[in-house]
C-alpha positions in Angstrom: -14.6 12.8 -9.1 -15.6 15.9 -6.7 -13.6 16.5 -3.7 -16.5 15.1 -2.0 -16.1 11.9 -3.4 -12.6 11.5 -2.7 -11.4 8.8 0.3 -9.9 11.1 2.7 -6.0 10.4 3.2 -3.6 11.8 6.2 -5.2 14.5 9.0 -8.4 16.7 8.6 -9.1 19.6 10.3 -12.4 21.0 11.3 -13.0 24.4 13.1 -14.9 26.2 15.8 -16.5 29.5 13.8 -13.6 31.7 15.5 -11.1 30.2 13.7 -9.8 27.6 16.7 -9.3 24.2 15.4 -12.1 21.9 16.7 -11.3 18.7 15.4 -8.2 16.7 13.9 -8.7 13.1 12.6 -6.3 10.7 10.8 -7.9 8.9 7.6 -6.0 6.3 5.7 -7.9 5.2 3.1 -11.2 7.2 4.2 -11.6 5.2 7.2 -10.9 7.0 10.7 -7.4 5.3 11.5 -4.9 6.6 14.0 -5.5 9.6 16.2 -8.7 11.7 16.5 -8.4 14.4 18.7 -11.3 16.7 20.5 -10.9 20.5 21.3 -12.6 22.7 23.9 -13.3 26.1 22.4 -10.8 27.5 24.6 -8.7 25.5 22.5 -7.8 23.0 25.6 -7.9 18.8 24.4 -11.3 17.7 25.0 -10.8 13.8 23.8 -8.1 11.6 22.4 -8.9 8.4 20.9 -7.0 6.2 18.6 -8.8 4.7 15.5 -8.1 1.1 13.5 -10.8 0.8 10.8 -13.1 4.2 11.2 -13.9 2.2 14.9 -12.2 3.0 18.6 -9.8 0.8 19.7 -7.4 1.0 22.7 -7.9 3.8 25.5 -9.5 7.0 24.7 -9.6 9.9 27.0 -11.3 13.2 28.3 -10.5 16.2 29.6 -12.1 18.7 31.8 -11.2 22.6 29.9 -8.8 22.6 31.8 -7.1 19.9 31.0 -7.8 17.4 34.1 -8.7 14.6 33.4 -12.7 13.2 32.3 -13.0 9.5 31.8 -11.1 6.4 30.3 -12.4 4.3 28.0 -10.9 1.4 27.1 -12.3 -0.4 23.2 -10.9 -4.0 22.0 -12.2 -4.2 18.2 -14.4 -1.4 18.4 -16.4 -2.5 21.2 -16.0 -0.1 24.5 -15.2 -2.9 27.3 -14.7 0.3 30.7 -14.9 3.2 31.5 -13.8 5.8 34.4 -14.8 8.8 35.0 -13.1 11.6 38.0 -14.4 14.1 38.4 -12.9 18.0 39.0 -10.9 17.0 41.8 -9.5 13.2 40.6 -11.3 11.1 42.7 -13.3 8.3 41.1 -16.9 8.9 40.6 -17.4 5.4 37.8 -16.0 2.3 37.6 -18.0 0.4 34.4 -17.5 -2.9 33.1 -19.5 -3.8 30.0 -19.9 -6.9 28.6 
């Protein structure tokens, strides 16, 4: 079995062409299980989301490059149930529940 056919386990990282980390994803038995983090090219955190059996679960957050919160998503059993978004100064601009 070559490396492309092995099930992923542990943390995998992808990189921008300049060498900075782009994503960090936790895997167990070939599925996303744990935290997945995505970074802006400047190195600041862009998004973080917990996964269970390859599906988003619980609260995920997105961030502006300056580190301020952009949005907060709530997932249940892999399904988005609510998203709140704020502008660059923290004012709520979007709050939507999903059926």
